[in-house]
N, C-alpha and C positions, 0 to 999 in steps of 0.2 A: 250717167255713165262716164267714167274716166277712161280716156283713150290713152293707151300706153304704146311706146315704141315696141314693135314686134307683134302687136295685135293684128289679127286679120279680120276684115269686115267685108260685107257685101253692100253694094250701093243700089238702092231701089230694087227693081226686079231683075237686075243683072245677076246672073249666076256665077260670074267671075269673082274670085276672091282677090282682095287687095291687101297688101301688108303695109302697116303704118311704119314709115321709116323716120319720121320726125314730127314733133308737135310744138307749136308756138301758141301757148294759151293767150298771151298778151296781144298777139297779132291776129288771133282768130284764124290760124292757118295750120294745115297739116300737109304732109307729103306722103304719097302712097305710090306703090308699084304693084303690078300684077303678081299674084302668087299662084303656083310656084314660078320661080324665076325662069325666064327664057334662057336658052343655052348661052347667048351672048349678052345677057343682061336684059333688064326691062326698063322702059322709060319711066321717069318720075312724073307724077301728077300732083299739082298743088290744088288743094280744095279748101273751102271755108270750113273751119272746125265745127261750126254749129250745124252744117249740112251733114257731115260725116257722123257725128255723134248720135244722130237719130236712127242709125242702122244697126243691124245685128253684129255682134262681135264673135269672132271665132279664133281659136288658137291653131296655128299651123302645125301640121304633123311633121316631124323631122323626116328628111329624105331617106328613102330606103338605102340601107348599106349594101353595096355590091361586094361580093367576095370572089 
């Protein structure tokens, strides 16, 4: 599986979605944040790429538009 910026994944049995915000194939690293974003932002997590690629990928749904 190719991991792309913007993909959303679940880690293990955690029901929380995480959005991929960066990928470094050479360094075997990627950076994730919880999705959806918290009101004041979400902390960034650095994870080994080989660990993250083993999990399911999801596409985030765009936030609902308020009128």
